[in-house]
DRENDO-1510 file (C-alpha; in Angstrom, 1 decimal, always signed):
<recs>
REC; n; res; u; v; w
REC; 1; MET; +85.5; -56.9; -162.8 .
REC; 2; ALA; +85.2; -55.7; -159.0 .
REC; 3; SER; +83.9; -51.8; -158.2 .
REC; 4; ALA; +83.9; -50.2; -155.0 .
REC; 5; LYS; +80.3; -50.6; -154.2 .
REC; 6; ASP; +81.1; -54.5; -154.0 .
REC; 7; PHE; +83.8; -53.5; -150.6 .
REC; 8; ARG; +83.4; -51.8; -147.4 .
REC; 9; VAL; +85.5; -49.1; -147.7 .
REC; 10; ILE; +86.8; -47.0; -144.3 .
REC; 11; ASP; +89.0; -43.8; -145.0 .
REC; 12; ALA; +92.1; -44.1; -142.6 .
REC; 13; ASP; +93.6; -41.3; -143.1 .
REC; 14; GLY; +91.7; -37.7; -145.0 .
REC; 15; HIS; +92.1; -34.0; -143.6 .
REC; 16; ILE; +90.3; -31.3; -142.3 .
REC; 17; THR; +91.6; -27.8; -143.8 .
REC; 18; GLU; +90.8; -26.0; -140.7 .
REC; 19; LYS; +91.5; -22.2; -140.8 .
REC; 20; ASP; +93.2; -20.5; -138.0 .
REC; 21; ASP; +89.7; -18.5; -137.6 .
REC; 22; GLN; +88.3; -21.8; -136.8 .
REC; 23; LEU; +90.7; -22.8; -133.6 .
REC; 24; ARG; +90.6; -19.3; -132.1 .
REC; 25; PRO; +87.1; -19.5; -130.1 .
REC; 26; TYR; +88.8; -22.5; -128.8 .
REC; 27; LEU; +92.0; -20.8; -127.5 .
REC; 28; GLU; +92.6; -19.2; -124.6 .
REC; 29; GLY; +93.4; -15.8; -124.0 .
REC; 30; ALA; +96.4; -13.9; -125.5 .
REC; 31; TYR; +96.6; -16.9; -127.7 .
REC; 32; ARG; +93.6; -15.9; -129.7 .
REC; 33; LEU; +95.6; -12.7; -131.1 .
REC; 34; ARG; +98.6; -14.7; -133.0 .
REC; 35; ARG; +98.2; -13.8; -136.6 .
REC; 36; ASP; +99.4; -17.3; -137.6 .
REC; 37; ILE; +98.6; -20.1; -135.2 .
REC; 38; TYR; +100.3; -22.8; -137.0 .
REC; 39; PRO; +103.8; -22.8; -138.5 .
REC; 40; ILE; +103.3; -21.4; -142.2 .
REC; 41; ASP; +105.3; -21.8; -145.6 .
REC; 42; HIS; +104.8; -20.4; -149.0 .
REC; 43; TRP; +104.5; -23.3; -151.3 .
REC; 44; ASP; +101.7; -23.2; -153.9 .
REC; 45; ARG; +100.8; -26.6; -153.3 .
REC; 46; GLY; +97.5; -26.2; -154.9 .
REC; 47; LEU; +99.1; -24.5; -158.7 .
REC; 48; GLY; +97.2; -21.2; -158.2 .
REC; 49; GLY; +94.1; -23.1; -157.0 .
REC; 50; THR; +93.7; -25.8; -160.2 .
REC; 51; LEU; +94.5; -28.6; -157.2 .
REC; 52; GLY; +92.9; -29.5; -154.3 .
REC; 53; ALA; +90.0; -28.6; -152.5 .
REC; 54; ARG; +88.2; -27.7; -149.0 .
REC; 55; ALA; +86.7; -29.3; -146.4 .
REC; 56; GLY; +86.6; -27.4; -143.4 .
REC; 57; ASP; +83.2; -28.4; -141.9 .
REC; 58; ALA; +81.4; -31.7; -140.8 .
REC; 59; LYS; +78.7; -31.1; -144.1 .
REC; 60; SER; +81.6; -30.9; -146.7 .
REC; 61; TRP; +83.4; -34.2; -145.4 .
REC; 62; LEU; +79.9; -36.0; -145.2 .
REC; 63; GLU; +79.2; -35.0; -148.7 .
REC; 64; ALA; +82.5; -36.3; -149.9 .
REC; 65; LEU; +81.8; -40.0; -148.0 .
REC; 66; ASP; +78.8; -40.3; -150.2 .
REC; 67; ARG; +80.4; -39.2; -153.1 .
REC; 68; GLY; +82.9; -42.3; -152.8 .
REC; 69; GLY; +80.5; -45.0; -150.6 .
REC; 70; VAL; +82.5; -44.7; -148.2 .
REC; 71; GLU; +81.3; -45.7; -144.6 .
REC; 72; SER; +83.2; -43.3; -142.6 .
REC; 73; ALA; +86.6; -41.4; -142.2 .
REC; 74; ILE; +89.4; -40.8; -139.8 .
REC; 75; LEU; +90.5; -37.4; -140.1 .
REC; 76; TYR; +93.8; -35.6; -139.6 .
REC; 77; PRO; +94.5; -31.8; -139.1 .
REC; 78; THR; +96.2; -30.2; -142.3 .
REC; 79; GLY; +97.5; -26.9; -140.2 .
REC; 80; GLY; +98.3; -29.4; -137.7 .
REC; 81; ILE; +101.1; -31.8; -139.8 .
REC; 82; ALA; +103.5; -28.6; -139.0 .
REC; 83; PHE; +102.9; -28.6; -135.1 .
REC; 84; GLY; +106.0; -30.1; -134.7 .
REC; 85; TRP; +107.9; -27.1; -135.4 .
REC; 86; ILE; +106.2; -25.0; -132.8 .
REC; 87; ARG; +108.7; -24.2; -130.4 .
REC; 88; GLU; +106.7; -22.6; -127.1 .
REC; 89; PRO; +105.6; -25.5; -125.0 .
REC; 90; GLU; +103.1; -23.8; -123.7 .
REC; 91; PHE; +101.5; -22.5; -126.7 .
REC; 92; ALA; +101.4; -26.1; -128.2 .
REC; 93; VAL; +100.0; -27.6; -125.2 .
REC; 94; ALA; +97.1; -25.0; -125.7 .
REC; 95; LEU; +96.8; -25.2; -129.6 .
REC; 96; ALA; +96.5; -29.1; -128.9 .
REC; 97; GLN; +93.8; -28.8; -126.5 .
REC; 98; ALA; +91.6; -26.1; -129.0 .
REC; 99; TYR; +92.1; -28.5; -132.2 .
REC; 100; ASN; +91.4; -31.6; -130.1 .
REC; 101; ASP; +88.2; -29.6; -128.7 .
REC; 102; PHE; +87.4; -27.9; -132.3 .
REC; 103; LEU; +87.6; -31.8; -133.8 .
REC; 104; HIS; +85.2; -33.0; -131.1 .
REC; 105; GLN; +82.9; -30.4; -131.6 .
REC; 106; GLU; +82.5; -29.6; -135.0 .
REC; 107; PHE; +83.3; -32.9; -136.3 .
REC; 108; LEU; +83.0; -36.0; -134.1 .
REC; 109; GLN; +79.9; -34.7; -132.7 .
REC; 110; GLN; +78.2; -34.1; -135.9 .
REC; 111; SER; +77.8; -37.7; -137.5 .
REC; 112; PRO; +79.3; -40.9; -136.4 .
REC; 113; ARG; +80.8; -41.5; -139.3 .
REC; 114; LEU; +83.3; -38.6; -138.8 .
REC; 115; GLN; +86.0; -40.1; -136.5 .
REC; 116; GLY; +89.3; -38.1; -135.6 .
REC; 117; VAL; +92.8; -38.3; -133.8 .
REC; 118; ALA; +94.2; -36.0; -131.6 .
REC; 119; LEU; +97.3; -33.8; -131.6 .
REC; 120; VAL; +99.6; -34.1; -128.8 .
REC; 121; PRO; +102.0; -32.0; -127.9 .
REC; 122; LEU; +105.6; -33.5; -127.6 .
REC; 123; GLN; +107.0; -30.5; -126.7 .
REC; 124; ASP; +105.9; -31.4; -123.1 .
REC; 125; VAL; +105.6; -35.0; -123.0 .
REC; 126; SER; +104.1; -34.7; -119.3 .
REC; 127; GLU; +101.4; -32.3; -120.7 .
REC; 128; ALA; +100.8; -34.9; -123.9 .
REC; 129; VAL; +100.3; -37.9; -121.7 .
REC; 130; LYS; +97.3; -36.2; -119.7 .
REC; 131; GLU; +96.1; -34.6; -123.4 .
REC; 132; LEU; +96.6; -37.8; -124.8 .
REC; 133; ARG; +94.4; -39.5; -121.9 .
REC; 134; ARG; +91.7; -36.8; -121.9 .
REC; 135; ALA; +91.4; -36.7; -126.0 .
REC; 136; VAL; +90.2; -40.6; -126.0 .
REC; 137; SER; +89.0; -41.1; -122.8 .
REC; 138; GLU; +86.7; -37.7; -123.0 .
REC; 139; LEU; +86.6; -36.7; -126.6 .
REC; 140; LYS; +86.5; -40.0; -127.8 .
REC; 141; VAL; +89.2; -40.0; -130.7 .
REC; 142; ALA; +90.7; -42.6; -132.3 .
REC; 143; GLY; +93.9; -42.3; -132.0 .
REC; 144; ALA; +97.2; -39.4; -131.6 .
REC; 145; MET; +99.2; -37.9; -134.2 .
REC; 146; LEU; +102.6; -37.9; -133.9 .
REC; 147; ASN; +104.8; -35.6; -136.1 .
REC; 148; ALA; +107.5; -36.6; -138.0 .
REC; 149; VAL; +109.2; -33.7; -138.9 .
REC; 150; GLY; +109.7; -30.9; -136.9 .
REC; 151; LEU; +110.1; -32.0; -133.2 .
REC; 152; ARG; +114.0; -31.6; -131.9 .
REC; 153; LEU; +114.1; -35.6; -131.0 .
REC; 154; PRO; +113.0; -38.4; -133.3 .
REC; 155; LEU; +110.1; -40.3; -132.4 .
REC; 156; GLY; +112.2; -43.3; -130.8 .
REC; 157; HIS; +113.7; -41.2; -128.0 .
REC; 158; PRO; +113.0; -42.4; -124.3 .
REC; 159; ASP; +111.9; -38.7; -123.5 .
REC; 160; TYR; +108.5; -39.8; -125.6 .
REC; 161; TRP; +108.0; -43.3; -123.9 .
REC; 162; PRO; +105.7; -42.2; -121.5 .
REC; 163; VAL; +103.2; -41.0; -124.4 .
REC; 164; TYR; +103.5; -44.8; -125.8 .
REC; 165; ALA; +103.2; -46.2; -122.5 .
REC; 166; GLU; +99.8; -44.1; -122.0 .
REC; 167; ALA; +98.6; -45.1; -125.8 .
REC; 168; GLU; +99.6; -48.6; -124.9 .
REC; 169; ARG; +97.4; -48.8; -122.0 .
REC; 170; LEU; +94.4; -46.5; -123.4 .
REC; 171; GLY; +94.4; -48.9; -126.4 .
REC; 172; CYS; +94.8; -46.3; -128.8 .
REC; 173; MET; +96.8; -46.2; -131.6 .
REC; 174; VAL; +99.4; -43.4; -132.9 .
REC; 175; ALA; +100.4; -42.3; -136.6 .
REC; 176; VAL; +103.5; -40.8; -137.5 .
REC; 177; HIS; +102.7; -38.1; -140.3 .
REC; 178; ALA; +105.2; -35.9; -142.3 .
REC; 179; THR; +105.3; -32.4; -143.8 .
REC; 180; VAL; +107.2; -30.5; -146.2 .
REC; 181; ARG; +107.8; -27.8; -143.5 .
REC; 182; GLY; +111.2; -27.2; -142.5 .
REC; 183; PRO; +113.1; -29.2; -145.6 .
REC; 184; HIS; +116.2; -29.1; -144.3 .
REC; 185; TYR; +115.1; -31.9; -141.5 .
REC; 186; PHE; +114.8; -34.5; -144.8 .
REC; 187; ALA; +117.8; -32.3; -147.1 .
REC; 188; GLY; +115.0; -30.7; -149.3 .
REC; 189; GLU; +116.8; -27.5; -148.6 .
REC; 190; LEU; +118.8; -28.4; -151.8 .
REC; 191; PHE; +116.2; -28.1; -153.9 .
REC; 192; ASP; +114.2; -24.9; -155.0 .
REC; 193; GLN; +110.7; -26.7; -156.8 .
REC; 194; PHE; +107.8; -27.8; -154.5 .
REC; 195; ILE; +107.5; -31.4; -156.6 .
REC; 196; GLU; +111.5; -32.0; -155.7 .
REC; 197; VAL; +110.9; -31.2; -151.9 .
REC; 198; HIS; +107.2; -33.0; -151.6 .
REC; 199; THR; +108.7; -36.1; -153.8 .
REC; 200; LEU; +111.2; -36.7; -150.8 .
REC; 201; SER; +109.1; -35.3; -148.0 .
REC; 202; HIS; +107.2; -37.5; -146.7 .
REC; 203; PRO; +109.2; -41.1; -147.5 .
REC; 204; PHE; +112.2; -39.9; -145.9 .
REC; 205; ALA; +110.5; -38.5; -142.7 .
REC; 206; GLN; +109.1; -42.4; -142.2 .
REC; 207; MET; +112.2; -43.5; -142.8 .
REC; 208; ILE; +113.7; -41.4; -140.1 .
REC; 209; GLN; +110.8; -42.0; -138.0 .
REC; 210; MET; +110.8; -45.9; -138.4 .
REC; 211; THR; +114.4; -46.5; -137.7 .
REC; 212; SER; +114.3; -44.3; -134.6 .
REC; 213; MET; +111.4; -46.4; -133.0 .
REC; 214; VAL; +112.8; -49.5; -134.1 .
REC; 215; PHE; +116.4; -49.3; -133.2 .
REC; 216; ARG; +115.4; -47.5; -130.0 .
REC; 217; GLY; +113.5; -50.3; -128.9 .
REC; 218; VAL; +109.8; -48.6; -129.2 .
REC; 219; PHE; +108.3; -52.1; -130.4 .
REC; 220; GLU; +110.2; -53.9; -128.0 .
REC; 221; GLN; +109.2; -51.7; -125.0 .
REC; 222; PHE; +105.5; -51.6; -126.0 .
REC; 223; PRO; +104.8; -54.9; -127.7 .
REC; 224; ASN; +100.6; -53.9; -127.9 .
REC; 225; LEU; +101.2; -50.3; -129.2 .
REC; 226; ARG; +99.6; -50.1; -132.6 .
REC; 227; VAL; +101.6; -47.5; -135.1 .
REC; 228; ALA; +101.0; -46.3; -138.1 .
REC; 229; PHE; +103.1; -44.4; -141.2 .
REC; 230; MET; +100.9; -42.6; -143.5 .
REC; 231; GLU; +101.1; -41.0; -146.6 .
REC; 232; ALA; +104.3; -42.5; -148.1 .
REC; 233; GLY; +103.0; -45.3; -149.9 .
REC; 234; CYS; +104.2; -49.0; -149.1 .
REC; 235; THR; +106.5; -50.2; -151.7 .
REC; 236; TRP; +109.3; -48.4; -149.8 .
REC; 237; VAL; +109.0; -50.7; -146.7 .
REC; 238; PRO; +110.5; -53.8; -148.1 .
REC; 239; TYR; +113.8; -52.6; -149.1 .
REC; 240; TRP; +114.0; -50.1; -146.1 .
REC; 241; LEU; +113.3; -53.7; -143.4 .
REC; 242; ASP; +116.2; -55.2; -145.9 .
REC; 243; ARG; +118.6; -51.9; -144.8 .
REC; 244; MET; +117.4; -52.3; -141.6 .
REC; 245; ASP; +118.0; -56.1; -140.6 .
REC; 246; GLU; +121.4; -55.8; -142.4 .
REC; 247; GLU; +122.6; -53.0; -140.0 .
REC; 248; TRP; +121.1; -54.9; -137.0 .
REC; 249; GLU; +122.8; -58.2; -137.7 .
REC; 250; LEU; +126.2; -56.2; -138.1 .
REC; 251; ARG; +125.8; -53.7; -135.1 .
REC; 252; ALA; +122.7; -53.9; -132.7 .
REC; 253; LYS; +124.4; -55.6; -129.9 .
REC; 254; VAL; +126.6; -52.8; -129.2 .
REC; 255; GLU; +124.5; -49.9; -131.0 .
REC; 256; ALA; +120.7; -50.7; -130.5 .
REC; 257; PRO; +120.4; -53.3; -127.4 .
REC; 258; LEU; +117.2; -52.4; -126.9 .
REC; 259; CYS; +116.2; -53.6; -130.3 .
REC; 260; LEU; +115.9; -57.4; -129.7 .
REC; 261; ARG; +114.5; -58.8; -132.8 .
REC; 262; LYS; +115.1; -58.0; -136.3 .
REC; 263; PRO; +113.5; -55.2; -137.4 .
REC; 264; SER; +111.6; -57.0; -139.8 .
REC; 265; GLU; +110.1; -59.1; -137.3 .
REC; 266; TYR; +108.6; -55.9; -135.8 .
REC; 267; ILE; +106.9; -54.2; -138.6 .
REC; 268; ARG; +105.4; -57.6; -139.9 .
REC; 269; SER; +104.1; -58.2; -136.0 .
REC; 270; GLY; +100.9; -56.9; -137.2 .
REC; 271; ARG; +100.6; -54.1; -135.1 .
REC; 272; VAL; +102.5; -51.6; -137.3 .
REC; 273; PHE; +100.3; -50.2; -140.4 .
REC; 274; VAL; +101.4; -48.3; -143.8 .
REC; 275; GLU; +99.4; -46.4; -145.8 .
REC; 276; ALA; +99.1; -48.8; -149.5 .
REC; 277; GLU; +98.4; -46.6; -152.9 .
REC; 278; GLY; +96.2; -48.3; -155.7 .
REC; 279; SER; +98.9; -46.7; -158.1 .
REC; 280; GLU; +102.1; -48.3; -156.5 .
REC; 281; ASN; +103.5; -51.0; -159.2 .
REC; 282; LEU; +104.7; -53.4; -156.3 .
REC; 283; LEU; +101.5; -53.5; -154.0 .
REC; 284; PRO; +101.0; -57.0; -154.3 .
REC; 285; GLN; +104.2; -58.5; -153.5 .
REC; 286; VAL; +104.3; -55.7; -150.8 .
REC; 287; ALA; +100.7; -57.4; -149.6 .
REC; 288; GLU; +102.6; -60.6; -149.6 .
REC; 289; LEU; +104.8; -59.1; -146.7 .
REC; 290; LEU; +102.3; -56.9; -145.0 .
REC; 291; PRO; +98.9; -58.4; -145.4 .
REC; 292; ASP; +97.6; -57.3; -142.3 .
REC; 293; GLY; +99.1; -54.0; -142.2 .
REC; 294; LEU; +97.9; -52.3; -145.4 .
REC; 295; PHE; +95.4; -49.5; -145.3 .
REC; 296; TYR; +93.5; -47.2; -147.6 .
REC; 297; ALA; +93.6; -43.5; -146.9 .
REC; 298; SER; +92.0; -40.8; -149.4 .
REC; 299; ASP; +94.6; -38.1; -148.4 .
REC; 300; TYR; +91.3; -35.9; -149.4 .
REC; 301; PRO; +90.9; -32.9; -150.0 .
REC; 302; HIS; +94.9; -32.3; -150.3 .
REC; 303; TRP; +96.2; -31.1; -153.7 .
REC; 304; ASP; +97.8; -34.5; -154.4 .
REC; 305; SER; +94.8; -36.5; -153.5 .
REC; 306; SER; +92.4; -38.3; -156.5 .
REC; 307; PHE; +89.4; -39.2; -154.1 .
REC; 308; PRO; +87.5; -41.1; -155.1 .
REC; 309; HIS; +89.1; -42.2; -157.8 .
REC; 310; ASN; +92.0; -43.7; -155.3 .
REC; 311; ILE; +89.0; -46.4; -154.2 .
REC; 312; GLU; +89.0; -48.0; -158.1 .
REC; 313; GLU; +92.4; -48.2; -158.2 .
REC; 314; ILE; +93.0; -50.5; -155.7 .
REC; 315; THR; +89.3; -52.2; -156.4 .
REC; 316; GLU; +89.9; -52.8; -160.6 .
REC; 317; ARG; +93.2; -54.6; -159.6 .
REC; 318; GLU; +93.6; -57.8; -161.2 .
REC; 319; ASP; +96.2; -59.1; -159.1 .
REC; 320; LEU; +94.9; -58.7; -155.4 .
REC; 321; SER; +92.4; -60.9; -154.3 .
REC; 322; PRO; +88.6; -59.9; -153.2 .
REC; 323; GLN; +90.1; -60.5; -149.7 .
REC; 324; LEU; +93.1; -58.8; -149.8 .
REC; 325; LYS; +91.1; -55.5; -151.5 .
REC; 326; GLN; +88.5; -55.6; -148.4 .
REC; 327; LYS; +91.7; -56.1; -145.8 .
REC; 328; ILE; +93.0; -52.8; -147.8 .
REC; 329; LEU; +90.1; -50.8; -148.0 .
REC; 330; ALA; +88.3; -51.4; -144.3 .
REC; 331; ASP; +89.9; -54.6; -142.2 .
REC; 332; ASN; +92.9; -53.2; -141.3 .
REC; 333; ALA; +91.8; -50.0; -140.3 .
REC; 334; CYS; +89.5; -51.8; -137.8 .
REC; 335; ARG; +92.3; -53.2; -136.1 .
REC; 336; MET; +94.2; -50.1; -136.3 .
REC; 337; TYR; +91.8; -48.0; -134.7 .
REC; 338; SER; +90.3; -48.9; -131.7 .
REC; 339; ASN; +87.2; -47.9; -131.9 .
REC; 340; LEU; +85.9; -48.8; -135.2 .
REC; 341; ALA; +83.2; -51.8; -135.7 .
REC; 342; SER; +85.0; -54.8; -137.0 .
REC; 343; PRO; +83.8; -56.5; -140.2 .
REC; 344; ASP; +81.2; -59.6; -139.0 .
</recs>
């Protein structure tokens, strides 16, 4: 049976557990004095500290990579996944700049094994374009994170198209990432327990944003844009493609005129990527549909991450070929992120 040591492994979505006090030195003026920098909620994610860990510095992350036998990791924020709920455009711009400077200085500069994606302030699209350009060109980030929850417009809306045009021009990917903050956004306000809200949050938000981007014509308008959908697994995708295709057949000419092909054709085009979890029973069937679009993500050190065991969940499966395992564990991530070295 194959083990993790038999494969090249790239973590396509790990998380920095940044604290407000780490970001304050990178903020300017009165913004440093804010009590709470990120929007917060009061769910007990860690069940009183029994689940999850912290990885707020480069040393912690490099030690984690060594434990898992992982070549490199692309890092996302933790508090920043609620960035879409910030309502003040000026503060959103300042915080995006601060986080990106923090990421560059305290992680990217510390080791080439640590990569990262930028926050971009979609609350002010013109400034988001500027910050994406700066982050990719000067700070050498691997892509940009788009908040799936919190923004007032869905991600397919034409107001955001200048950001996609710039990402396409720069050759960088964009990643759609959800959060449980603001449960009313995905009907989670019906529930009283975190287990219920979290079960709904990521897949529902990804369905919302994939639907918006497909039917509004993002994939048609930007044929070279690479888009990833994070942390909802992959087995929801075949069902959603069938549903979107059926709607497209009946109504697209009138209600989605910029979506010129079946939604499934865009998603299967090789430029849309979805996180795969080794515990998903139907992973082989999804892999047949999206062989070049599935990637491994540790989600470390969040409460629901089983890193490094989640690598073994993929390598020890007997219903995936060695070639497919390698695609999931590293090769597809190299295609998704422009600044990773492709396999020999």
